[in-house]
C-alpha positions in Angstrom: 0.0 0.0 0.0 2.8 2.4 0.8 4.4 1.8 -2.6 1.1 2.6 -4.3 0.9 5.9 -2.4 4.5 6.8 -3.2 3.9 6.0 -6.9 0.7 8.1 -6.9 2.6 11.0 -5.2 5.5 10.8 -7.7 3.0 10.7 -10.6 1.1 13.8 -9.3 4.3 15.8 -8.7 5.6 14.8 -12.2 2.3 15.7 -14.0 2.0 19.1 -12.1 5.6 19.9 -13.0 5.0 19.1 -16.7 1.9 21.3 -16.7 3.8 24.3 -15.4 6.0 24.2 -18.5 3.1 25.0 -20.8 0.8 28.0 -21.3 -1.5 29.4 -24.0 -0.8 32.6 -26.0 -2.6 34.4 -28.8 -0.3 35.3 -31.7 -0.6 36.8 -35.2 1.1 34.7 -37.9 2.3 36.5 -41.1 0.8 35.7 -44.5 4.2 34.6 -45.9 6.8 32.3 -44.4 10.4 33.4 -44.2 13.6 31.4 -44.6 15.3 30.5 -41.3 18.7 28.9 -41.1 20.3 26.6 -38.6 22.4 24.0 -40.3 20.0 24.0 -43.3 17.6 26.6 -44.7 13.9 25.9 -43.9 10.6 27.8 -43.9 9.4 29.3 -40.6 6.6 31.6 -39.4 6.9 35.2 -38.5 4.8 36.0 -35.4 3.9 38.8 -33.1 1.5 39.7 -30.3 -1.7 41.4 -31.5 -0.5 44.7 -29.9 3.0 44.6 -31.5 3.5 46.7 -34.6 6.4 44.6 -35.9 7.1 40.9 -36.4 9.0 40.0 -33.2 9.7 36.3 -33.4 10.0 33.3 -35.7 8.4 29.9 -35.1 9.8 26.8 -36.7 6.6 24.7 -36.7 3.0 24.7 -35.3 1.5 21.3 -34.8 -2.0 20.7 -36.2 -1.8 24.0 -38.3 -2.3 23.9 -42.1 -0.8 27.2 -43.3 -2.0 28.8 -46.5 0.2 31.5 -48.0 -1.6 34.8 -48.5 -3.6 34.6 -45.3 -2.7 36.2 -42.0 -3.8 34.3 -38.9 -4.6 35.1 -35.4 -4.1 31.8 -33.4 -4.4 30.6 -29.9 -1.4 28.4 -29.3 -0.2 26.1 -26.5 3.4 26.7 -25.9 5.4 24.0 -24.2 9.0 24.4 -23.0 10.8 21.1 -23.3 13.0 20.5 -20.2 15.4 18.3 -22.0 15.3 19.0 -25.7 17.2 16.7 -28.1 20.0 18.1 -30.2 18.8 19.9 -33.4 15.2 19.9 -32.0 13.6 23.2 -30.9 13.2 23.5 -27.1 9.8 25.1 -27.5 6.8 23.2 -29.0 3.8 25.2 -30.5 0.4 23.5 -30.9 -2.7 25.0 -32.4 -5.5 25.4 -30.0 -7.9 27.6 -32.0 -7.9 29.7 -35.2 -9.4 33.0 -34.0 -9.2 34.7 -37.4 -8.0 34.0 -40.9 -7.8 37.1 -43.2 -6.6 37.4 -46.8 -3.7 39.8 -47.3 -3.1 41.5 -50.7 
């Protein structure tokens, strides 16, 4: 019985620690991707907060998001900080929660 309680406490502490590494944020995604470079050149997203006048960050990938060039998006994203990222893998994981707005850009 004591082992079961210890396992339950360990699991609860692990799951609460994992939850504290993620949060949700609303970002605007540019209508066109840009070229990012690490060891190779690859497309990435320009992003900013809704109140920012300029594109302030780049995002490598957004899980569950089907990007269409020519459309600017306002997205609710879950941001997860990976505590032990693998080499050549981003330490932040972005996942689509909701498409708030999709608007055509000329």
